[in-house]
C-alpha positions, 0 to 999 in steps of 0.5 A: 484412455489417455491421462494427463496428470499433475505433479504438485507438492510431492503427489501425482494426481489425474487432471483429465482423461481424454479418449483418443485425443492425447498421444499417450499419458503425460505428467504436468508440472504445477505452476507452484513447482517451477518459476517462469521467466521471460527473457528478451534475447538478441538474434543469435546462432543456436549454440550462442543462444543456448550459452547466452540463455544459460548465463542470463539464467544463472544471474537471475535465478538464486542458488547453486547453478549445478542444482538448477535446471531450466527449459525453454518452452516450445511454440513461443516467440523466439525473441522473447523466450519463455523459460521454465526454471526449477531446482534439480531435486524437485525435478528428480522427485517428479521424474521418480513419480512420473516414470516414463511419462513425458513432463509438461508444464502448465503454461504449455497446456494452457497455451494449447487449450486456450489459443487466441490472439487477444490478451486472454487470461486462461485459468486451470482450476483443480480441487487443489490449486488455481493457475492463471496464465496471461497470453497476448498475441500467442505469447505467455506474458505471466503465470501465477499459481495459488493453492485454493483448497478449501476456499474457492473464493480465493480463486475468484479473487485471483481471477479478479486480480489477474484479469485486469487489461484482458479482453477475454477470460477462459476457465478450464476445470480439471476432471476432479471439478467435473461435478462442480461445473455448474457451481463454478459458473454460478460462483464466477457469475456472482463475482461479475467476471465475464468468462467461459467455463469448460472442462479440460478433457473437452478442450484437449486437442490432439497433440504429441506429448513427447514434442511438448516435453521439457527439462533437458538437463543443461551441460555442466557449467565447468565444461562450458564456462569459457564459452559462456563468458566469451559470448556474454562479455559484450552483453554484460558490459553493455548491461553494466554500463546502462545499469550504472547510468540508470542508477545514477539518474535514479539517485539524482532524481531521488535526491532532487525529490527528497530536497523538494519534499523537505523544502515543501514541508519546511514551507508548510510549517512556516505557513502554519506557524505564521497563521498560528501567530496571526490567529493568536494576535487576533485573539489577544486583541479581541480579548483586550477589547472585550475586557475594556468594554465588559461591565465588571461584576460586583464581586470583582469590583468589591474585591478591588475596593476591599484593600482600600477599606482596611479593618475599620471600614465596611461597605453598605451599598454598591451601584454599578453601571457599566464601568461606573460605580458608586458606593456608600460605606461606614468607617473611620476616615473617608479621605484615607479610603479615597487616597488608597483608591486613587493610588490604584491604576484600576480606579479613575474619576474618583469623587467623594460626594458626602461625608457625615459623622455617625459618632466621635470615631466613625462617619458615613461617606459616598464615593463614585468613580470608574473601574478598569479591568486589571491588565487593560 
């Protein structure tokens, strides 16, 4: 029996048992334990390439360089290196559990079980985690790891997120998922994801685990600092110059975009204010026109006439036709009532039609005229 196990979160668990296909037992590092970086490197000699790779990684990966280990994955494109980086203490913990077994990484395993020249999403699914790697033209493009226990739908969602732009999708299940092969096929079918589902043990081809082993501890930075700096100075200077130019251009573009947005917002505010003023003027004009032509209510007309009556006069009848009115009243002095109405700008065309004495101190009189609403 040959067993491929997985190291994840401080535990080593079997992934696949394949009789006679793998050369010895091996331990695979889960994608959640390391970080995969893709480095575009120029054509250099082997010693210069190693120094340049070390310097690039020290700049990209946070933390103390002496506490960091890295490994270049074998079998990938030499110009675009796939490099695995992780903390030294994590690697030491894994080695303590793995013993003498070679250490592999999930990206290498997925590349071996899913060989294709098309852009393909290859997913390794176990009870504890889901790992998806995107390959194109035999090169790894990206690697993502997710914990999926206990919700399998999270893995389906990860498939949908990672499969954009891929031509084929291959799902490989660990041995602990053997009993769920049919259920997994139904699960991904319900999600309408075109893919194939198979077991890792059935897809394992003969390989030499030792040849795929990774994580050789790099030389101490103290001993190689001068050589690293000499080899990397031209590239660092070029990168800084290019970065400065790009940053300046980006800042200029951001400033232009900000000014353009401010101008557009100001123009929109002016347009809204102009429309609001026009609408208000139109409403005021309509209101004034309506006030001019609207027939006054008897109550409004009585309220306007009442100040002219005083205390010794009372209205007996009132007729209103449009803005024209006619009323009959009894009081002491009809001429004082007429004069009071004429002093108001709301009344015009006033006529005293008749005046008849009721007794020595009062008379009955009839006045007509035209009423205009206040403020028009």
